gemmi code that builds the backbone of each chain (N, CA, C; Angstrom):
import gemmi

chains = {
    "A": [
        ("MET", (53.396, -39.357, 18.272), (52.577, -40.560, 18.416), (53.280, -41.742, 17.748)),
        ("MET", (53.274, -42.865, 18.424), (53.970, -44.047, 17.903), (52.956, -45.045, 17.346)),
        ("LEU", (53.435, -45.875, 16.421), (52.635, -47.017, 15.986), (52.838, -48.133, 16.978)),
        ("SER", (51.819, -48.920, 17.180), (51.988, -50.148, 17.954), (52.072, -51.292, 16.948)),
        ("LEU", (53.154, -52.060, 17.019), (53.372, -53.152, 16.060), (53.413, -54.489, 16.789)),
        ("SER", (52.771, -55.496, 16.216), (52.893, -56.861, 16.738), (52.900, -57.824, 15.553)),
        ("HIS", (53.140, -59.084, 15.847), (53.331, -60.060, 14.761), (52.531, -61.327, 14.982)),
        ("SER", (52.214, -61.980, 13.881), (51.734, -63.352, 13.935), (52.195, -64.028, 12.653)),
        ("GLN", (51.989, -65.325, 12.574), (52.484, -66.089, 11.420), (51.369, -66.967, 10.888)),
        ("ILE", (51.172, -66.966, 9.595), (50.253, -67.914, 8.953), (51.034, -68.565, 7.825)),
        ("GLY", (51.374, -69.835, 8.001), (52.195, -70.527, 7.012), (53.515, -69.787, 6.851)),
        ("GLU", (53.883, -69.487, 5.607), (55.147, -68.782, 5.372), (54.985, -67.266, 5.452)),
        ("TRP", (53.769, -66.816, 5.723), (53.505, -65.373, 5.753), (53.668, -64.815, 7.157)),
        ("ASN", (54.402, -63.731, 7.243), (54.544, -63.026, 8.508), (53.583, -61.838, 8.501)),
        ("ILE", (52.726, -61.791, 9.498), (51.720, -60.723, 9.540), (52.217, -59.632, 10.488)),
        ("ILE", (52.266, -58.398, 9.998), (52.598, -57.243, 10.852), (51.287, -56.526, 11.176)),
        ("HIS", (50.897, -56.574, 12.443), (49.662, -55.912, 12.867), (50.018, -54.502, 13.357)),
        ("ILE", (49.306, -53.517, 12.845), (49.598, -52.119, 13.180), (48.398, -51.493, 13.871)),
        ("VAL", (48.673, -50.717, 14.906), (47.625, -49.895, 15.521), (48.132, -48.449, 15.526)),
        ("GLY", (47.336, -47.543, 14.939), (47.731, -46.137, 14.948), (47.472, -45.467, 13.612)),
        ("GLU", (48.036, -44.311, 13.427), (47.911, -43.568, 12.175), (49.241, -43.658, 11.437)),
        ("LEU", (49.161, -43.909, 10.148), (50.377, -44.124, 9.361), (50.662, -42.858, 8.550)),
        ("ASP", (51.661, -42.116, 9.004), (52.004, -40.862, 8.320), (53.514, -40.652, 8.343)),
        ("MET", (53.938, -39.423, 8.065), (55.367, -39.125, 7.995), (56.037, -39.295, 9.369)),
        ("ALA", (55.243, -39.146, 10.434), (55.814, -39.285, 11.779), (56.022, -40.751, 12.153)),
        ("THR", (55.058, -41.585, 11.775), (55.093, -42.984, 12.233), (55.580, -43.950, 11.156)),
        ("GLY", (55.507, -43.520, 9.900), (55.859, -44.398, 8.790), (57.231, -45.049, 8.903)),
        ("PRO", (58.267, -44.288, 9.344), (59.589, -44.904, 9.437), (59.622, -46.161, 10.310)),
        ("GLN", (58.726, -46.227, 11.297), (58.655, -47.436, 12.131), (58.264, -48.653, 11.294)),
        ("LEU", (57.271, -48.452, 10.409), (56.833, -49.570, 9.565), (57.915, -49.931, 8.556)),
        ("ARG", (58.548, -48.901, 7.975), (59.614, -49.181, 7.005), (60.723, -50.017, 7.653)),
        ("GLN", (61.108, -49.613, 8.844), (62.166, -50.303, 9.582), (61.762, -51.758, 9.869)),
        ("GLU", (60.483, -51.942, 10.195), (60.006, -53.286, 10.513), (60.009, -54.178, 9.271)),
        ("ILE", (59.594, -53.624, 8.139), (59.608, -54.411, 6.896), (61.042, -54.796, 6.536)),
        ("VAL", (61.947, -53.831, 6.663), (63.360, -54.108, 6.361), (63.885, -55.203, 7.291)),
        ("ARG", (63.522, -55.114, 8.569), (63.982, -56.112, 9.541), (63.444, -57.507, 9.191)),
        ("GLN", (62.165, -57.545, 8.811), (61.560, -58.835, 8.457), (62.288, -59.463, 7.263)),
        ("VAL", (62.518, -58.642, 6.249), (63.177, -59.150, 5.042), (64.604, -59.596, 5.374)),
        ("THR", (65.288, -58.806, 6.179), (66.656, -59.156, 6.579), (66.674, -60.482, 7.348)),
        ("ASP", (65.617, -60.718, 8.116), (65.514, -61.974, 8.872), (65.053, -63.149, 8.018)),
        ("GLY", (64.825, -62.885, 6.740), (64.460, -63.980, 5.836), (62.966, -64.158, 5.641)),
        ("ASN", (62.163, -63.258, 6.218), (60.710, -63.338, 6.013), (60.340, -62.533, 4.767)),
        ("THR", (60.216, -63.223, 3.660), (60.009, -62.501, 2.404), (58.532, -62.404, 2.012)),
        ("TYR", (57.684, -63.124, 2.746), (56.241, -63.009, 2.500), (55.613, -62.294, 3.675)),
        ("ILE", (55.119, -61.084, 3.406), (54.645, -60.206, 4.482), (53.215, -59.743, 4.194)),
        ("VAL", (52.401, -59.769, 5.244), (51.075, -59.137, 5.177), (51.064, -57.988, 6.178)),
        ("VAL", (50.664, -56.809, 5.730), (50.537, -55.671, 6.644), (49.050, -55.545, 7.014)),
        ("ASP", (48.776, -55.760, 8.291), (47.394, -55.719, 8.778), (47.043, -54.279, 9.164)),
        ("LEU", (46.127, -53.687, 8.391), (45.749, -52.275, 8.593), (44.370, -52.132, 9.240)),
        ("GLU", (43.894, -53.209, 9.858), (42.538, -53.168, 10.436), (42.394, -52.053, 11.482)),
        ("ASN", (43.452, -51.816, 12.224), (43.384, -50.803, 13.279), (44.140, -49.522, 12.899)),
        ("VAL", (44.193, -49.282, 11.602), (44.775, -48.033, 11.089), (43.637, -47.242, 10.443)),
        ("ASP", (43.307, -46.092, 10.991), (42.188, -45.349, 10.414), (42.665, -44.167, 9.572)),
        ("PHE", (43.988, -44.029, 9.449), (44.500, -42.951, 8.615), (45.804, -43.384, 7.964)),
        ("ILE", (45.902, -43.142, 6.673), (47.175, -43.376, 5.968), (47.373, -42.214, 5.003)),
        ("ASP", (48.602, -41.716, 4.936), (48.881, -40.608, 4.013), (49.853, -41.076, 2.932)),
        ("SER", (50.337, -40.135, 2.141), (51.197, -40.489, 1.009), (52.499, -41.148, 1.473)),
        ("THR", (52.980, -40.762, 2.659), (54.200, -41.398, 3.173), (53.931, -42.871, 3.461)),
        ("GLY", (52.804, -43.151, 4.098), (52.442, -44.542, 4.396), (52.270, -45.355, 3.130)),
        ("LEU", (51.621, -44.759, 2.132), (51.437, -45.456, 0.855), (52.791, -45.763, 0.222)),
        ("GLY", (53.680, -44.775, 0.292), (55.018, -44.962, -0.280), (55.790, -46.078, 0.409)),
        ("ILE", (55.618, -46.200, 1.701), (56.319, -47.264, 2.440), (55.789, -48.640, 2.019)),
        ("LEU", (54.496, -48.730, 1.786), (53.936, -50.003, 1.296), (54.477, -50.318, -0.105)),
        ("VAL", (54.576, -49.286, -0.942), (55.157, -49.479, -2.286), (56.605, -49.965, -2.159)),
        ("GLY", (57.354, -49.321, -1.269), (58.746, -49.720, -1.056), (58.854, -51.143, -0.539)),
        ("GLY", (57.937, -51.523, 0.348), (57.926, -52.881, 0.892), (57.603, -53.908, -0.167)),
        ("LEU", (56.667, -53.540, -1.044), (56.304, -54.444, -2.141), (57.498, -54.664, -3.063)),
        ("LYS", (58.173, -53.570, -3.396), (59.361, -53.652, -4.252), (60.447, -54.522, -3.593)),
        ("ARG", (60.646, -54.272, -2.304), (61.709, -54.966, -1.560), (61.452, -56.481, -1.524)),
        ("THR", (60.218, -56.867, -1.210), (59.922, -58.304, -1.106), (59.932, -58.971, -2.488)),
        ("LYS", (59.362, -58.294, -3.460), (59.308, -58.892, -4.799), (60.699, -59.066, -5.398)),
        ("SER", (61.596, -58.139, -5.061), (62.936, -58.190, -5.650), (63.727, -59.413, -5.169)),
        ("ILE", (63.258, -60.032, -4.099), (63.941, -61.240, -3.633), (63.011, -62.457, -3.690)),
        ("GLY", (62.014, -62.360, -4.571), (61.135, -63.505, -4.813), (60.002, -63.653, -3.820)),
        ("GLY", (59.762, -62.653, -2.998), (58.676, -62.710, -2.028), (57.476, -61.903, -2.476)),
        ("ASP", (56.700, -61.448, -1.496), (55.520, -60.661, -1.818), (55.063, -59.904, -0.577)),
        ("LEU", (54.277, -58.867, -0.801), (53.711, -58.100, 0.306), (52.247, -57.807, -0.020)),
        ("CYS", (51.386, -58.105, 0.952), (49.948, -57.860, 0.794), (49.460, -57.031, 1.971)),
        ("CYS", (48.206, -56.601, 1.886), (47.563, -55.902, 3.000), (46.328, -56.669, 3.418)),
        ("THR", (45.848, -56.373, 4.601), (44.579, -56.922, 5.037), (43.897, -55.915, 5.949)),
        ("GLY", (42.579, -56.098, 6.118), (41.838, -55.289, 7.085), (41.594, -53.854, 6.685)),
        ("LEU", (41.538, -53.593, 5.369), (41.336, -52.204, 4.936), (39.921, -51.713, 5.242)),
        ("SER", (39.814, -50.573, 5.880), (38.511, -49.937, 6.093), (38.048, -49.357, 4.756)),
        ("ASP", (36.786, -48.960, 4.705), (36.276, -48.344, 3.472), (37.073, -47.095, 3.116)),
        ("ASN", (37.455, -46.349, 4.156), (38.219, -45.118, 3.925), (39.583, -45.430, 3.295)),
        ("LEU", (40.272, -46.422, 3.837), (41.576, -46.791, 3.286), (41.434, -47.390, 1.886)),
        ("LYS", (40.375, -48.179, 1.692), (40.133, -48.738, 0.346), (39.999, -47.607, -0.671)),
        ("GLU", (39.323, -46.545, -0.273), (39.119, -45.402, -1.168), (40.469, -44.745, -1.508)),
        ("VAL", (41.318, -44.580, -0.486), (42.631, -43.963, -0.723), (43.472, -44.863, -1.647)),
        ("PHE", (43.405, -46.165, -1.437), (44.135, -47.101, -2.299), (43.646, -46.983, -3.748)),
        ("LYS", (42.314, -46.836, -3.872), (41.734, -46.752, -5.210), (42.141, -45.452, -5.896)),
        ("LEU", (42.087, -44.357, -5.156), (42.419, -43.044, -5.735), (43.865, -42.983, -6.219)),
        ("THR", (44.741, -43.690, -5.525), (46.167, -43.615, -5.862), (46.622, -44.764, -6.763)),
        ("GLY", (45.722, -45.706, -7.019), (46.088, -46.858, -7.844), (46.824, -47.946, -7.085)),
        ("LEU", (46.957, -47.774, -5.777), (47.667, -48.797, -5.001), (46.927, -50.132, -5.044)),
        ("ASP", (45.606, -50.049, -5.241), (44.820, -51.288, -5.302), (45.158, -52.125, -6.532)),
        ("THR", (45.868, -51.524, -7.498), (46.224, -52.279, -8.707), (47.480, -53.123, -8.520)),
        ("VAL", (48.237, -52.844, -7.468), (49.485, -53.600, -7.275), (49.553, -54.297, -5.909)),
        ("LEU", (48.697, -53.881, -4.980), (48.770, -54.426, -3.630), (47.481, -55.195, -3.338)),
        ("VAL", (47.613, -56.489, -3.127), (46.429, -57.327, -2.904), (45.953, -57.168, -1.464)),
        ("ASN", (44.637, -57.027, -1.309), (44.006, -56.951, 0.010), (43.481, -58.347, 0.326)),
        ("VAL", (44.141, -59.059, 1.218), (43.801, -60.465, 1.450), (42.894, -60.625, 2.662)),
        ("ASP", (42.224, -61.767, 2.700), (41.374, -62.134, 3.831), (42.137, -63.193, 4.623)),
        ("LEU", (42.463, -62.877, 5.859), (43.302, -63.785, 6.657), (42.614, -65.126, 6.949)),
        ("SER", (41.300, -65.164, 6.767), (40.600, -66.430, 7.039), (40.656, -67.367, 5.827)),
        ("GLU", (41.170, -66.855, 4.708), (41.239, -67.680, 3.501), (42.572, -68.414, 3.397)),
        ("ASP", (42.657, -69.336, 2.484), (43.859, -70.131, 2.271), (45.030, -69.224, 1.843)),
        ("PRO", (46.112, -69.173, 2.625), (47.228, -68.269, 2.277), (47.886, -68.595, 0.941)),
        ("ASN", (47.659, -69.802, 0.436), (48.240, -70.134, -0.868), (47.631, -69.302, -1.994)),
        ("THR", (46.466, -68.715, -1.715), (45.813, -67.908, -2.754), (46.275, -66.455, -2.714)),
        ("TRP", (47.125, -66.101, -1.751), (47.481, -64.690, -1.585), (48.566, -64.225, -2.561)),
        ("LYS", (49.371, -65.169, -3.016), (50.496, -64.747, -3.853), (50.017, -64.199, -5.181)),
        ("GLN", (50.653, -63.111, -5.605), (50.300, -62.523, -6.889), (50.993, -63.282, -8.002)),
        ("THR", (50.355, -63.285, -9.142), (50.925, -64.022, -10.263), (51.891, -63.170, -11.067)),
        ("THR", (51.845, -61.834, -10.853), (52.722, -60.962, -11.651), (53.967, -60.608, -10.875)),
    ],
    "B": [
        ("MET", (37.523, -14.662, 6.492), (36.876, -15.844, 7.059), (36.138, -15.456, 8.341)),
        ("ASN", (34.824, -15.580, 8.334), (34.046, -15.198, 9.507), (34.292, -16.127, 10.685)),
        ("LYS", (34.261, -17.423, 10.417), (34.473, -18.384, 11.497), (35.818, -19.041, 11.244)),
        ("GLY", (36.842, -18.508, 11.837), (38.172, -18.992, 11.496), (38.974, -19.473, 12.677)),
        ("ILE", (39.919, -20.329, 12.370), (40.874, -20.810, 13.365), (42.254, -20.662, 12.737)),
        ("ILE", (43.189, -20.167, 13.514), (44.574, -20.112, 13.027), (45.432, -20.967, 13.947)),
        ("LEU", (46.134, -21.869, 13.330), (46.976, -22.799, 14.081), (48.413, -22.589, 13.616)),
        ("GLU", (49.288, -22.400, 14.549), (50.707, -22.234, 14.193), (51.475, -23.344, 14.879)),
        ("ILE", (52.146, -24.156, 14.094), (52.812, -25.335, 14.685), (54.318, -25.297, 14.429)),
        ("PRO", (55.062, -25.898, 15.330), (56.480, -26.111, 15.027), (56.597, -27.028, 13.806)),
        ("SER", (57.641, -26.871, 13.059), (57.811, -27.665, 11.848), (58.346, -29.059, 12.194)),
        ("GLN", (57.497, -29.833, 12.833), (57.887, -31.177, 13.284), (56.761, -32.169, 12.978)),
        ("VAL", (57.144, -33.343, 12.515), (56.142, -34.334, 12.088), (55.212, -34.763, 13.226)),
        ("GLU", (55.665, -34.624, 14.448), (54.844, -35.017, 15.598), (53.555, -34.194, 15.689)),
        ("TYR", (53.517, -33.051, 15.008), (52.338, -32.182, 15.089), (51.300, -32.489, 14.009)),
        ("LEU", (51.622, -33.416, 13.107), (50.672, -33.730, 12.028), (49.340, -34.245, 12.564)),
        ("SER", (49.392, -35.113, 13.559), (48.135, -35.682, 14.078), (47.297, -34.601, 14.756)),
        ("LEU", (47.964, -33.627, 15.368), (47.237, -32.517, 15.986), (46.516, -31.688, 14.913)),
        ("VAL", (47.219, -31.407, 13.829), (46.604, -30.637, 12.737), (45.371, -31.380, 12.207)),
        ("ARG", (45.515, -32.681, 12.007), (44.382, -33.459, 11.488), (43.201, -33.416, 12.448)),
        ("ALA", (43.496, -33.558, 13.734), (42.421, -33.572, 14.734), (41.692, -32.231, 14.761)),
        ("VAL", (42.446, -31.136, 14.693), (41.828, -29.805, 14.729), (40.977, -29.584, 13.474)),
        ("VAL", (41.532, -29.936, 12.318), (40.801, -29.728, 11.063), (39.517, -30.565, 11.040)),
        ("ALA", (39.609, -31.819, 11.455), (38.419, -32.684, 11.446), (37.371, -32.160, 12.422)),
        ("SER", (37.806, -31.721, 13.594), (36.850, -31.205, 14.589), (36.198, -29.930, 14.093)),
        ("ALA", (37.017, -29.051, 13.528), (36.470, -27.776, 13.046), (35.510, -28.015, 11.879)),
        ("ALA", (35.860, -28.924, 10.979), (34.987, -29.202, 9.824), (33.663, -29.815, 10.269)),
        ("SER", (33.705, -30.584, 11.340), (32.476, -31.248, 11.792), (31.502, -30.255, 12.439)),
        ("LEU", (31.945, -29.020, 12.674), (31.023, -27.994, 13.180), (29.939, -27.690, 12.145)),
        ("ASP", (30.290, -27.894, 10.868), (29.282, -27.758, 9.826), (28.593, -29.116, 9.674)),
        ("GLN", (27.359, -29.170, 10.138), (26.706, -30.477, 10.216), (26.229, -31.005, 8.884)),
        ("THR", (26.370, -30.197, 7.817), (25.968, -30.706, 6.503), (27.107, -31.468, 5.817)),
        ("LEU", (28.285, -31.376, 6.397), (29.436, -32.043, 5.762), (29.518, -33.492, 6.252)),
        ("GLY", (29.481, -34.421, 5.318), (29.494, -35.837, 5.683), (30.873, -36.297, 6.146)),
        ("ASP", (30.887, -37.468, 6.777), (32.146, -38.018, 7.311), (33.201, -38.218, 6.219)),
        ("GLN", (32.749, -38.651, 5.025), (33.711, -38.902, 3.948), (34.418, -37.615, 3.524)),
        ("ARG", (33.653, -36.525, 3.447), (34.256, -35.257, 3.034), (35.198, -34.730, 4.124)),
        ("ILE", (34.840, -34.986, 5.382), (35.747, -34.586, 6.470), (37.045, -35.380, 6.360)),
        ("ASP", (36.931, -36.678, 6.075), (38.140, -37.503, 5.892), (38.970, -36.998, 4.712)),
        ("ASP", (38.290, -36.605, 3.638), (38.994, -36.083, 2.456), (39.787, -34.829, 2.826)),
        ("LEU", (39.118, -33.919, 3.530), (39.770, -32.660, 3.909), (40.933, -32.933, 4.866)),
        ("ARG", (40.705, -33.841, 5.804), (41.740, -34.193, 6.797), (43.005, -34.701, 6.086)),
        ("LEU", (42.808, -35.572, 5.099), (43.964, -36.119, 4.386), (44.636, -35.042, 3.526)),
        ("ALA", (43.831, -34.238, 2.841), (44.412, -33.198, 1.975), (45.234, -32.204, 2.793)),
        ("VAL", (44.702, -31.780, 3.935), (45.435, -30.821, 4.781), (46.690, -31.474, 5.357)),
        ("SER", (46.579, -32.740, 5.712), (47.745, -33.452, 6.241), (48.859, -33.517, 5.191)),
        ("GLU", (48.460, -33.745, 3.936), (49.457, -33.791, 2.857), (50.134, -32.431, 2.674)),
        ("ALA", (49.325, -31.375, 2.699), (49.907, -30.035, 2.531), (50.845, -29.714, 3.700)),
        ("THR", (50.456, -30.105, 4.900), (51.297, -29.827, 6.073), (52.583, -30.674, 6.032)),
        ("THR", (52.454, -31.897, 5.582), (53.634, -32.760, 5.428), (54.632, -32.119, 4.463)),
        ("ASN", (54.117, -31.624, 3.341), (55.001, -30.971, 2.369), (55.667, -29.738, 2.972)),
        ("ALA", (54.897, -28.998, 3.774), (55.448, -27.795, 4.414), (56.578, -28.170, 5.380)),
        ("ILE", (56.343, -29.206, 6.176), (57.372, -29.647, 7.130), (58.620, -30.127, 6.379)),
        ("ARG", (58.382, -30.851, 5.298), (59.510, -31.355, 4.498), (60.303, -30.186, 3.896)),
        ("SER", (59.569, -29.181, 3.453), (60.212, -28.016, 2.850), (61.102, -27.293, 3.863)),
        ("HIS", (60.615, -27.143, 5.093), (61.433, -26.516, 6.141), (62.632, -27.390, 6.491)),
        ("ALA", (62.404, -28.703, 6.523), (63.500, -29.619, 6.869), (64.617, -29.531, 5.833)),
        ("ASN", (64.219, -29.387, 4.564), (65.228, -29.279, 3.501), (66.115, -28.053, 3.674)),
        ("LEU", (65.533, -27.008, 4.277), (66.290, -25.764, 4.499), (66.980, -25.746, 5.862)),
        ("GLY", (66.639, -26.729, 6.706), (67.117, -26.686, 8.089), (66.459, -25.556, 8.860)),
        ("SER", (65.224, -25.214, 8.470), (64.542, -24.072, 9.073), (63.718, -24.482, 10.289)),
        ("ASN", (63.762, -23.646, 11.318), (62.932, -23.871, 12.506), (61.687, -22.996, 12.505)),
        ("GLU", (61.414, -22.335, 11.381), (60.230, -21.470, 11.312), (58.975, -22.293, 11.535)),
        ("ARG", (57.930, -21.621, 11.999), (56.686, -22.320, 12.247), (55.829, -22.348, 10.988)),
        ("ILE", (54.880, -23.260, 10.979), (53.976, -23.419, 9.840), (52.592, -22.949, 10.276)),
        ("THR", (51.939, -22.202, 9.403), (50.639, -21.632, 9.751), (49.529, -22.341, 8.980)),
        ("ILE", (48.503, -22.747, 9.716), (47.326, -23.366, 9.098), (46.118, -22.499, 9.437)),
        ("ARG", (45.467, -21.979, 8.419), (44.276, -21.148, 8.631), (43.057, -21.921, 8.152)),
        ("PHE", (42.090, -22.023, 9.007), (40.878, -22.776, 8.698), (39.697, -21.827, 8.721)),
        ("GLY", (38.862, -21.847, 7.712), (37.702, -20.962, 7.704), (36.460, -21.604, 7.125)),
        ("LEU", (35.346, -21.411, 7.802), (34.039, -21.802, 7.272), (33.420, -20.541, 6.693)),
        ("GLU", (33.171, -20.542, 5.411), (32.689, -19.324, 4.756), (31.541, -19.702, 3.828)),
        ("GLY", (30.327, -19.454, 4.288), (29.170, -19.783, 3.455), (29.110, -21.269, 3.177)),
        ("ASP", (29.166, -21.610, 1.882), (29.027, -23.020, 1.517), (30.385, -23.690, 1.287)),
        ("ARG", (31.422, -23.120, 1.857), (32.750, -23.705, 1.623), (33.629, -23.664, 2.868)),
        ("ILE", (34.491, -24.637, 2.943), (35.537, -24.639, 3.962), (36.853, -24.375, 3.246)),
        ("GLU", (37.568, -23.401, 3.746), (38.877, -23.083, 3.158), (39.958, -23.362, 4.192)),
        ("VAL", (40.996, -24.023, 3.754), (42.146, -24.226, 4.624), (43.397, -23.786, 3.870)),
        ("GLU", (44.195, -22.961, 4.517), (45.472, -22.542, 3.924), (46.616, -23.084, 4.769)),
        ("VAL", (47.583, -23.646, 4.105), (48.791, -24.118, 4.794), (49.953, -23.298, 4.249)),
        ("GLN", (50.596, -22.565, 5.130), (51.648, -21.634, 4.683), (52.995, -22.011, 5.311)),
        ("ASP", (53.981, -22.176, 4.452), (55.332, -22.432, 4.974), (56.275, -21.318, 4.544)),
        ("ARG", (57.470, -21.355, 5.088), (58.509, -20.378, 4.724), (59.699, -21.108, 4.110)),
        ("GLY", (59.366, -22.144, 3.344), (60.412, -22.922, 2.680), (60.897, -22.226, 1.416)),
        ("SER", (61.632, -22.971, 0.610), (62.260, -22.348, -0.558), (61.354, -22.315, -1.774)),
        ("GLY", (60.161, -22.884, -1.658), (59.210, -22.822, -2.756), (59.524, -23.783, -3.888)),
        ("PHE", (58.585, -23.900, -4.800), (58.758, -24.769, -5.976), (57.821, -24.262, -7.057)),
        ("ASP", (58.013, -24.765, -8.257), (57.146, -24.366, -9.359), (56.054, -25.424, -9.528)),
        ("PRO", (54.835, -25.103, -9.085), (53.778, -26.117, -9.157), (53.432, -26.530, -10.580)),
        ("GLU", (53.793, -25.671, -11.554), (53.494, -26.007, -12.958), (54.509, -26.993, -13.527)),
        ("ASN", (55.606, -27.136, -12.818), (56.698, -27.953, -13.347), (56.860, -29.285, -12.635)),
        ("LEU", (55.781, -29.779, -12.066), (55.868, -31.063, -11.375), (55.692, -32.181, -12.397)),
        ("ASN", (56.573, -33.150, -12.340), (56.423, -34.290, -13.236), (55.608, -35.368, -12.518)),
        ("PRO", (54.386, -35.588, -12.960), (53.568, -36.587, -12.279), (54.159, -37.995, -12.438)),
        ("ALA", (54.147, -38.737, -11.344), (54.625, -40.121, -11.423), (53.606, -40.927, -12.225)),
        ("GLY", (54.069, -41.910, -12.937), (53.172, -42.736, -13.745), (52.374, -43.695, -12.885)),
        ("PRO", (51.497, -44.468, -13.518), (50.716, -45.451, -12.755), (51.620, -46.501, -12.125)),
        ("LEU", (51.157, -47.063, -11.010), (51.994, -48.004, -10.263), (52.291, -49.285, -11.033)),
        ("THR", (51.481, -49.545, -12.042), (51.705, -50.749, -12.844), (52.801, -50.536, -13.893)),
        ("GLU", (53.239, -49.281, -14.039), (54.276, -48.952, -15.028), (55.619, -49.545, -14.589)),
        ("LYS", (56.371, -50.018, -15.550), (57.669, -50.616, -15.242), (58.572, -49.620, -14.495)),
        ("GLY", (59.118, -50.077, -13.386), (60.049, -49.246, -12.632), (59.385, -48.287, -11.643)),
        ("ARG", (58.048, -48.166, -11.701), (57.373, -47.192, -10.834), (57.518, -47.552, -9.351)),
        ("LEU", (57.603, -48.859, -9.052), (57.716, -49.266, -7.644), (59.064, -48.869, -7.034)),
        ("ASP", (60.004, -48.462, -7.890), (61.304, -48.011, -7.362), (61.189, -46.672, -6.644)),
        ("TYR", (60.076, -45.970, -6.864), (59.915, -44.618, -6.353), (58.733, -44.573, -5.382)),
        ("GLU", (59.019, -44.246, -4.114), (57.973, -44.270, -3.093), (57.119, -42.997, -3.085)),
        ("GLY", (57.599, -41.944, -3.707), (56.897, -40.670, -3.639), (55.874, -40.491, -4.758)),
        ("GLY", (55.384, -39.265, -4.877), (54.504, -38.929, -5.994), (53.024, -39.049, -5.708)),
        ("PHE", (52.648, -39.307, -4.463), (51.224, -39.457, -4.149), (50.584, -38.183, -3.586)),
        ("GLY", (51.379, -37.343, -2.929), (50.834, -36.257, -2.120), (50.023, -35.222, -2.882)),
        ("ILE", (50.652, -34.559, -3.846), (49.938, -33.488, -4.565), (48.770, -34.048, -5.394)),
        ("PRO", (48.946, -35.187, -6.095), (47.775, -35.741, -6.794), (46.610, -36.040, -5.845)),
        ("LEU", (46.918, -36.522, -4.646), (45.844, -36.789, -3.677), (45.115, -35.496, -3.306)),
        ("MET", (45.900, -34.442, -3.033), (45.269, -33.163, -2.682), (44.352, -32.692, -3.803)),
        ("LYS", (44.820, -32.853, -5.042), (44.022, -32.386, -6.187), (42.725, -33.179, -6.324)),
        ("ILE", (42.787, -34.454, -6.001), (41.582, -35.290, -6.111), (40.617, -35.010, -4.957)),
        ("LEU", (41.164, -34.842, -3.762), (40.322, -34.781, -2.562), (39.655, -33.422, -2.355)),
        ("ALA", (40.335, -32.351, -2.760), (39.763, -31.016, -2.557), (38.927, -30.630, -3.777)),
        ("ASP", (37.910, -29.818, -3.550), (37.115, -29.317, -4.672), (37.872, -28.228, -5.427)),
        ("GLU", (38.703, -27.497, -4.706), (39.572, -26.494, -5.341), (40.927, -26.554, -4.653)),
        ("ILE", (41.972, -26.328, -5.412), (43.308, -26.220, -4.818), (44.059, -25.116, -5.536)),
        ("LYS", (44.731, -24.290, -4.757), (45.543, -23.221, -5.340), (46.893, -23.258, -4.633)),
        ("ILE", (47.949, -23.270, -5.418), (49.295, -23.301, -4.832), (50.023, -22.037, -5.260)),
        ("ASP", (50.355, -21.197, -4.279), (51.170, -20.012, -4.538), (52.541, -20.261, -3.950)),
        ("SER", (53.539, -20.289, -4.798), (54.868, -20.612, -4.310), (55.884, -19.617, -4.841)),
        ("ALA", (56.749, -19.178, -3.960), (57.814, -18.248, -4.337), (59.041, -18.588, -3.489)),
        ("ASP", (60.116, -17.833, -3.689), (61.364, -18.126, -2.975), (61.200, -18.056, -1.457)),
        ("GLU", (60.234, -17.210, -1.013), (60.095, -17.024, 0.437), (59.065, -17.965, 1.068)),
        ("GLY", (58.483, -18.842, 0.267), (57.569, -19.807, 0.866), (56.410, -20.192, -0.036)),
        ("THR", (55.602, -21.100, 0.465), (54.489, -21.638, -0.312), (53.205, -21.580, 0.507)),
        ("THR", (52.122, -21.196, -0.143), (50.806, -21.277, 0.488), (49.924, -22.178, -0.366)),
        ("VAL", (49.395, -23.208, 0.268), (48.464, -24.108, -0.411), (47.074, -23.824, 0.137)),
        ("GLN", (46.164, -23.481, -0.756), (44.787, -23.247, -0.333), (43.921, -24.407, -0.819)),
        ("LEU", (43.233, -25.028, 0.119), (42.353, -26.160, -0.190), (40.922, -25.753, 0.135)),
        ("VAL", (40.019, -26.047, -0.781), (38.615, -25.706, -0.563), (37.755, -26.955, -0.727)),
        ("VAL", (36.849, -27.124, 0.225), (35.851, -28.196, 0.115), (34.475, -27.551, 0.217)),
        ("TYR", (33.587, -27.882, -0.708), (32.231, -27.335, -0.669), (31.395, -28.129, 0.326)),
        ("VAL", (30.529, -27.415, 1.005), (29.720, -28.106, 2.013), (28.239, -28.155, 1.634)),
        ("SER", (27.920, -27.724, 0.401), (26.506, -27.709, 0.027), (25.987, -29.139, -0.073)),
        ("PRO", (24.744, -29.372, 0.372), (24.163, -30.707, 0.317), (24.156, -31.286, -1.092)),
        ("ALA", (23.965, -30.427, -2.110), (23.932, -30.930, -3.483), (25.243, -31.585, -3.854)),
        ("ASN", (26.353, -30.943, -3.440), (27.665, -31.496, -3.746), (27.897, -32.793, -2.988)),
        ("GLU", (27.416, -32.821, -1.758), (27.571, -34.020, -0.920), (26.920, -35.225, -1.587)),
        ("GLU", (25.719, -34.987, -2.172), (25.003, -36.100, -2.785), (25.686, -36.598, -4.044)),
        ("SER", (26.411, -35.700, -4.725), (27.028, -36.099, -5.988), (28.291, -36.906, -5.797)),
        ("ASP", (28.810, -37.004, -4.565), (30.039, -37.755, -4.318), (29.843, -39.257, -4.412)),
    ],
}
model = gemmi.Model(1)
for chain_id, residues in chains.items():
    chain = gemmi.Chain(chain_id)
    for i, (resn, *xyz) in enumerate(residues, 1):
        res = gemmi.Residue()
        res.name, res.seqid = resn, gemmi.SeqId(i, " ")
        for name, pos in zip(("N", "CA", "C"), xyz):
            atom = gemmi.Atom()
            atom.name, atom.element = name, gemmi.Element(name[0])
            atom.pos, atom.b_iso = gemmi.Position(*pos), 0.0
            res.add_atom(atom)
        chain.add_residue(res)
    model.add_chain(chain)
structure = gemmi.Structure()
structure.add_model(model)
structure.setup_entities()
């Protein structure tokens, strides 16, 4: 099963919209996309998980890797559209302590983390 | 296991979604188990199966992975059995919190802690000839309410 990926832009933020399940089978697609975005100079990334109803440890790890990658070059990576189920997984693993869940309808200037 | 399903899959990541679908469908046969607990079991089994596939990949093994699902009284038991090289479950170094300096350098470390949190019981038997992870979720209404 493949992920379906598409893009949009809000200010300096590049939004990666995902449809599918994020696991060891599909995760490499997202990792590759984040790397491509950063290589293309898009250092502010939002991963839209609204249409993702499953994420496993591989998917979480890819988000951690993306956060590290963007921050290391002065950028940032956030998420949006988390379902209650995904919010719970983020909470259980502590991902909610480092990855901001943003609201795309809000001012993107408020999305950047201060740390 | 009185009401059991045995699933044998090729050791390929493409089969993970199938395992999740079967486990979720089978768990939903017990109508006292809420959606959240089914999601918990689905993720825990997926993690165990992912580890099994990874273990076979490390060996270059084409052996199949066995998933046994059973509804037994007030519990659902799922066993994931691989024929990998095994590991010492007592000797795992837990990754620190994500806020710890340098922790973001490491993408792994989520799988086994997640299984331990999501399942009501977990037992890992590992030896040179393979690993069996047994995950148990209670289906009693009392436990459901306490979540």
